Structures are given as structure tokens and as C-alpha cells.
BABARO-223462 format. One line per 3 residues: number of its first residue (from 1); their letters; for each residue x, y, z of C-alpha. Coordinates in pm, 1 decimal, m for minus. Example, Ala and Ser with C-alpha at 12.3 -4.5 7.8 and 13.67 -1.06 7.14 Angstrom:
<atoms>
1 = as = 1230.0:m450.0:780.0  1367.0:m106.0:714.0
</atoms>
This chain:
<atoms>
1 = xxx = 4098.2:2979.9:2130.3  4081.5:2601.4:2174.2  3944.2:2455.6:2494.4
4 = xxx = 4200.8:2277.0:2709.0  4192.1:1907.4:2783.9  4474.6:1958.2:3033.4
7 = xxx = 4629.2:2276.1:3167.4  4929.3:2270.7:3400.3  4991.4:2623.1:3527.9
10 = xxx = 5289.6:2734.2:3740.4  5303.2:2396.8:3914.5  5571.1:2322.4:4175.0
13 = xxx = 5640.5:2027.5:4405.3  5876.4:2038.9:4702.6  6014.4:1738.4:4889.8
16 = xxx = 6203.4:1743.8:5216.6  6522.3:1538.3:5223.4  6651.5:1426.7:5562.9
19 = xxx = 6510.3:1509.1:5905.9  6271.4:1785.5:6000.3  6543.5:1996.0:6167.4
22 = xxx = 6851.1:1932.5:5953.9  6679.9:1830.1:5633.2  6683.1:2020.7:5305.2
25 = xxx = 6405.2:2116.1:5066.9  6424.1:1986.4:4711.6  6214.5:2163.2:4449.6
28 = xxx = 6147.4:1859.2:4231.7  5914.2:2048.9:3996.1  5966.2:2422.7:3966.8
31 = xxx = 5698.5:2653.4:3818.7  5609.4:2432.4:3519.3  5337.0:2533.6:3273.4
34 = xxx = 5206.0:2363.6:2958.2  4871.5:2258.3:2815.7  4703.1:2013.5:2579.4
37 = xxx = 4411.0:2128.1:2362.6  4095.5:1919.9:2352.6  4013.7:1964.1:1984.5
40 = xxx = 4285.3:1735.9:1844.5  4469.2:1438.8:2002.0  4845.2:1485.0:2038.0
43 = xxx = 5146.5:1309.9:2184.8  5347.0:1532.4:2419.3  5686.5:1393.2:2520.4
46 = xxx = 5848.7:1503.6:2844.9  6223.8:1454.7:2819.8  6528.8:1509.7:3038.9
49 = xxx = 6780.3:1311.1:3240.4  6691.4:1108.2:3550.3  6577.3:1322.9:3839.9
52 = xxx = 6469.2:1620.2:3629.8  6109.4:1600.0:3755.8  5939.2:1409.9:3472.7
55 = xxx = 5777.0:1138.9:3681.5  5692.5:1373.9:3970.0  5513.1:1605.6:3728.5
58 = xxx = 5309.4:1322.2:3583.3  5227.4:1180.3:3926.4  5070.6:1517.4:4003.1
61 = xxx = 4863.8:1494.3:3684.6  4758.0:1144.1:3795.6  4663.9:1283.3:4139.1
64 = xxx = 4928.1:1067.5:4310.2  5102.2:1383.0:4437.3  4947.1:1715.1:4533.1
67 = xxx = 5114.0:2029.3:4392.7  5261.5:2266.0:4651.3  5195.6:2559.1:4417.9
70 = xxx = 5014.1:2622.0:4091.4  4706.6:2458.3:3942.0  4620.3:2157.5:3727.2
73 = xxx = 4294.9:2161.6:3533.0  4137.3:1871.6:3343.6  3837.8:1933.7:3118.5
76 = xxx = 3790.3:2269.3:3288.6  3785.4:2123.4:3642.9  4056.4:2241.8:3879.6
79 = xxx = 4222.1:1962.2:4078.1  4191.9:2175.6:4392.1  3812.6:2174.0:4362.2
82 = xxx = 3732.2:1875.7:4583.5  3357.0:1917.9:4538.0  3384.9:1887.4:4161.6
85 = xxx = 3615.6:1582.5:4171.9  3454.4:1257.9:4061.7  3704.9:971.5:4120.9
88 = xxx = 3525.0:733.6:3887.3  3507.8:985.1:3602.8  3874.8:1070.1:3653.4
91 = xxx = 3968.2:702.2:3613.3  3765.7:690.3:3294.3  3927.3:1003.7:3152.6
94 = xxx = 4291.7:955.1:3257.7  4480.2:626.5:3244.0  4844.2:540.4:3324.1
97 = xxx = 5085.7:302.4:3154.8  5384.7:226.5:3373.9  5746.0:146.5:3293.5
100 = xxx = 5769.1:m219.8:3387.2  5465.0:m427.3:3288.0  5579.6:m712.6:3512.6
103 = xxx = 5530.3:m482.1:3812.7  5188.6:m370.6:3689.9  5037.7:m719.5:3714.9
106 = xxx = 5052.3:m951.9:4015.1  5222.3:m1284.0:3943.8  4941.6:m1454.5:4137.2
109 = xxx = 4657.4:m1338.5:3912.4  4581.6:m1411.1:3550.3  4618.2:m1111.3:3324.5
112 = xxx = 4259.2:m1118.4:3202.3  4140.8:m1066.8:3563.0  4265.2:m709.0:3545.5
115 = xxx = 4090.7:m648.8:3214.8  3754.9:m776.0:3340.1  3786.8:m581.0:3666.7
118 = xxx = 3845.7:m260.3:3474.1  3553.8:m321.0:3237.5  3303.8:m424.9:3505.5
121 = xxx = 3396.3:m230.7:3818.6  3408.7:102.2:3638.8  3069.6:35.0:3484.1
124 = xxx = 3199.1:31.4:3127.8  3015.4:m295.1:3058.5  2692.2:m420.4:3215.5
127 = xxx = 2784.5:m789.5:3221.6  3065.8:m1034.3:3149.3  2947.7:m1112.1:2796.5
130 = xxx = 2961.3:m743.8:2702.1  3298.8:m716.2:2874.0  3438.1:m1010.5:2674.9
133 = xxx = 3339.6:m843.8:2350.3  3493.5:m508.1:2445.6  3813.7:m664.6:2582.0
136 = xxx = 3865.3:m882.4:2275.2  3807.1:m587.4:2041.5  4050.1:m368.3:2236.0
139 = xxx = 4315.5:m641.0:2253.6  4291.3:m687.3:1876.1  4368.6:m317.6:1837.0
142 = xxx = 4701.5:m370.6:2014.6  4788.4:m691.7:1830.2  4657.1:m937.6:2091.3
145 = xxx = 4329.7:m1123.1:2155.8  4126.5:m1247.9:2450.1  4183.5:m1604.0:2331.1
148 = xxx = 4559.8:m1554.1:2362.6  4542.5:m1372.1:2697.1  4268.5:m1553.9:2886.8
151 = xxx = 4378.7:m1771.8:3179.3  4747.9:m1685.7:3147.7  4979.2:m1534.4:3408.3
154 = xxx = 5219.1:m1243.2:3349.1  5522.5:m1474.6:3335.5  5374.3:m1644.4:3029.9
157 = xxx = 5419.9:m1327.7:2822.5  5718.5:m1136.6:2691.4  5771.3:m780.0:2812.9
160 = xxx = 5641.7:m640.3:2484.3  5329.5:m857.9:2490.6  5252.4:m767.0:2849.2
163 = xxx = 5296.6:m397.2:2777.6  5044.2:m433.6:2496.0  4799.6:m577.9:2748.4
166 = xxx = 4869.7:m277.1:2973.5  4787.9:m46.3:2684.5  4467.2:m237.5:2610.8
169 = xxx = 4364.3:m211.0:2975.0  4414.8:165.6:2962.9  4209.2:190.1:2644.1
172 = xxx = 3910.2:3.4:2788.4  3785.7:320.0:2958.1  3807.0:514.8:2629.6
175 = xxx = 4023.5:775.2:2805.8  4090.0:1127.1:2688.8  4446.4:1121.7:2820.2
178 = xxx = 4700.8:840.3:2868.7  5016.2:904.2:3069.6  5292.3:662.2:2967.8
181 = xxx = 5589.7:668.2:3206.6  5895.9:524.0:3028.1  5673.2:258.5:2864.3
184 = xxx = 5950.5:108.9:2647.9  6235.7:121.4:2900.3  6190.0:m240.4:3012.5
187 = xxx = 6118.0:m378.0:2665.6  6357.5:m549.4:2428.0  6501.7:m305.7:2173.0
190 = xxx = 6345.7:m495.6:1882.2  5997.2:m431.5:2025.4  6033.8:m64.5:2120.3
193 = xxx = 5937.5:80.7:1785.7  5635.5:m150.1:1769.8  5502.3:2.5:2091.0
196 = xxx = 5584.7:355.6:1976.8  5409.9:298.7:1642.8  5113.8:163.0:1836.6
199 = xxx = 5084.1:492.3:2026.4  5069.4:682.6:1698.6  4798.6:455.3:1560.6
202 = xxx = 4591.3:457.0:1879.4  4607.2:834.6:1906.2  4405.6:862.2:1586.3
205 = xxx = 4187.3:554.2:1627.1  4075.0:635.9:1981.2  4118.5:1014.1:1961.5
208 = xxx = 4326.7:1000.5:2279.1  4616.7:1226.5:2375.2  4935.1:1086.2:2529.1
211 = xxx = 5193.1:1225.0:2767.9  5500.3:1018.8:2688.1  5777.6:1031.3:2950.3
214 = xxx = 6106.8:908.2:2812.9  6485.7:906.3:2820.2  6483.5:771.6:2465.0
217 = xxx = 6511.5:1084.0:2252.1  6510.4:894.7:1926.2  6161.7:755.2:1991.4
220 = xxx = 6051.1:1095.5:2125.3  6156.7:1254.9:1797.4  5964.4:992.7:1601.9
223 = xxx = 5640.6:980.3:1800.9  5589.1:1331.2:1940.8  5379.7:1622.8:1828.4
226 = xxx = 5521.9:1842.6:2105.2  5819.9:1818.0:2338.3  5865.2:1949.0:2692.4
229 = xxx = 6228.9:1960.0:2805.6  6285.6:1961.3:3181.4  6607.1:2041.5:3366.7
232 = xxx = 6643.7:2029.4:3744.4  6267.9:2049.4:3785.5  6210.0:2341.8:3551.2
235 = xxx = 6063.7:2360.3:3201.4  6337.9:2506.1:2982.9  6195.9:2449.1:2635.1
238 = xxx = 5859.4:2367.3:2481.2  5727.8:2347.7:2127.4  5659.4:2131.8:1820.5
241 = xxx = 5881.8:1824.1:1825.9  6036.2:1872.3:1483.5  6122.0:2236.7:1549.8
244 = xxx = 6280.1:2166.3:1887.3  6481.7:1865.4:1781.4  6595.5:2008.0:1448.1
247 = xxx = 6675.1:2356.7:1581.6  6693.9:2352.1:1962.7  6675.0:2693.6:2125.4
250 = xxx = 6816.0:2602.5:2467.5  7181.4:2491.4:2513.0  7072.3:2193.5:2723.3
253 = xxx = 6831.8:2074.5:2454.0  7111.9:2119.9:2201.2  7335.2:1902.8:2418.1
256 = xxx = 7071.7:1630.6:2426.8  6997.5:1649.0:2055.3  7365.2:1622.1:1965.6
259 = xxx = 7379.1:1304.6:2168.2  7076.8:1132.4:2009.4  7197.6:788.6:1891.3
262 = xxx = 7017.6:519.1:1696.4  6656.9:428.1:1772.1  6624.6:241.5:2100.4
265 = xxx = 6942.6:373.0:2260.6  6976.6:645.9:2518.8  7214.3:938.7:2495.3
268 = xxx = 7579.8:875.9:2573.3  7671.9:866.6:2944.4  7904.8:1163.3:2900.2
271 = xxx = 7600.9:1373.2:2812.7  7410.8:1286.4:3130.9  7446.5:1521.9:3424.5
274 = xxx = 7688.3:1336.2:3656.2  7519.4:1399.0:3989.6  7214.5:1542.5:4159.9
277 = xxx = 7362.9:1844.9:4332.2  7104.5:2007.3:4557.8  7235.3:2354.8:4483.5
280 = xxx = 7135.4:2326.2:4116.3  6772.2:2290.1:4221.3  6779.8:2585.1:4458.1
283 = xxx = 6988.7:2849.8:4277.3  6798.1:3162.6:4185.5  6974.1:3230.0:3855.3
286 = xxx = 6982.3:2999.9:3549.9  7006.5:2643.0:3676.6  7198.1:2531.6:3369.6
289 = xxx = 7452.5:2816.0:3390.1  7714.4:2613.0:3584.5  7730.1:2366.2:3294.7
292 = xxx = 7639.5:2584.9:2998.3  7911.1:2651.2:2736.6  7739.9:2980.0:2640.8
295 = xxx = 7681.5:3117.6:2992.6  7756.8:3484.9:3058.7  7760.9:3695.0:3374.4
298 = xxx = 7394.5:3775.1:3309.8  7309.5:3405.1:3325.6  7479.5:3376.4:3665.7
301 = xxx = 7305.1:3679.9:3812.0  6933.9:3636.8:3738.0  6672.9:3380.9:3652.4
304 = xxx = 6603.6:3393.6:3277.6  6265.5:3496.9:3144.5  6049.5:3260.0:2944.6
307 = xxx = 6081.9:3383.3:2585.6  5800.9:3308.3:2340.8  5866.8:3301.0:1967.5
310 = xxx = 5686.1:3160.5:1670.3  5329.7:3050.4:1734.2  5399.9:2772.1:1982.5
313 = xxx = 5762.1:2779.6:2100.5  5895.2:2882.9:2440.8  6245.2:2878.2:2588.8
316 = xxx = 6376.9:2969.6:2934.2  6711.4:3124.0:2842.1  6891.8:3459.1:2852.2
319 = xxx = 7057.3:3390.6:2516.7  6845.6:3142.7:2315.2  7016.3:2971.5:2024.2
322 = xxx = 6711.3:3023.0:1803.0  6479.7:3322.9:1783.1  6177.9:3407.4:1571.8
325 = xx = 6392.2:3635.2:1356.5  6617.2:3344.5:1266.4
</atoms>
């Protein structure tokens, strides 16, 4: 059995909406489990409509939120083990790339300031000369250079160029895992595939795994090795990207796949869940049953079991559309 780079096991996160007395509890992430092996770099896409728990889940992996239940383990170290937590090592091993690069960098600082701070303050380089060499090499790997970047402010770059700098900054630590939260959402459509292709290249060159959070199913299909589909906080389908997107096993995934448009576009608005009804997060039976065209009385009476089929596929459904026998 392969060792795990990352293991998310039965993780849940609950937020309180409203006041302490009259407020409601929202289960933003509900009993989610998946893992990434350490022996081979992969890109795992987490997909689903807005509010399904994608970003909350990844903020827990980044230690920005603490799980209310379940465990997260990185390189064999449980997040709950405070004695074994080394903040510096964590920053070296796990790096984020955020949605809007113009919010990542202050307009008052030159972009190269961030690159040098990362290289020097984390002890990656012993002096500025060594940092210059590493930064220039890393920028070249994302299609930029220190000569182009040095002394310039964020407003002097396009969104695509600045996102490339964000990627280079993440790569400076030689991380084992990069978490990219909607990294192409704020980028011009003509540049999206360039960034996505860059992820594929960097995965092999740097032997780094990615968690790619996205609404853009067409890029997810293109870039992913595995796909995690979330609905109302719960993991409803997991498996190899090609298998899931060619033959979805869950009705919700089927709905999303049928709505996949051209590269760079999101699914049609009619396919997005129209509201964020609290009751869909808290119901004890299948959360998708109220909207599912295949729902039966069984679906409305109990929570479905997670069904495993094939070597790597899982689906949370009473009546999966695909089974191992098929």
C-alpha cells in the first residue's frame, strides 16, 4: 500500500449562522474523506457549485480552519498533533495559489519583494545572490523572468502574468502539495488553458501534487488525474477523472457533465442549484433527493451508503448510474 502524502478522513466543518440563541448550524463540510498518495504526483480537482464546501475543505487543509470532526494527516503527521506541527516545514510543504492574483499582492509593493521574502525568510536561500538565481530559474519555468518582474508593481502585469508569478512564488519552497483555489477564475479566457497546461507541466517537473478547486469543468476534465465531486458539503463521487466525466455514477455528476460547455466557460445557469437552502445541508437522507430525477422512496428515507466499485471509484448513492458490473 502506498504511503499517503495527504489523508482527509471523515472531516466535517460546522458554522453557526445568525445569533447564539436564534442562529442555525450549517454543516459546510460533511464527513468528507479522500487521500493523495506520496509515490506519484497527481492533480485532484474538487468540483461543485458555489457553496458546496470546496473552499472550506481546502482552508482546513491549509490550516486556516480547524475541522470540527475527523482528521487531516500530512506526511503521516496528524493536524491535531500540536507537538509535531512545525509551521515553517508546513509552509515549505504546502503552498496556496488564490483566485485573484491582484488580491494576493499589495499594490504598494513591487512583486519581486514577495519572491525574495519567500526565498530568504523561509531559509530556502542563504543570501540575496542565491535567491536571485533561484527566483529567476523558477520564473523561467512559468514563462517569466526576474528581469521582467523586478521593480514592477502588480498593476503593471496582466492577470495571467501575475498568476504566473503567484505560481512561481509557490514553487520556490519546492512544495509537495499546491492548493489552487479557482486559479483561472479571474483570468482572461484566452489565458486559462495556458495556466492549466502549466499545472500539468509543473506536476512532472517539480514532482508536486495539486488540489485544483474549480467551477470550470472543462479544464477539470483536461487537467485532472482524479475528481472529487461535492454537493451541499458532502463528497458524492470520487475517482479517476476520465472515468467520472465519461461515465458519471451519481445523478448530480451526470447533471454537471451534461452541462459542460466549451473550454473556459462554466456550466449553464439552469444547471446551477438556484439557492442555498439550509434544509438541504441538514437533512438526514440523500441531500440530492429533492432535486434528483431518479429519486425513490428509499432515497428520501435514509442516507445512502458510500459504494466502492472498480479499484478507485466511490459514489454516495442508493441507485448509482454506473456499477462495477457495468
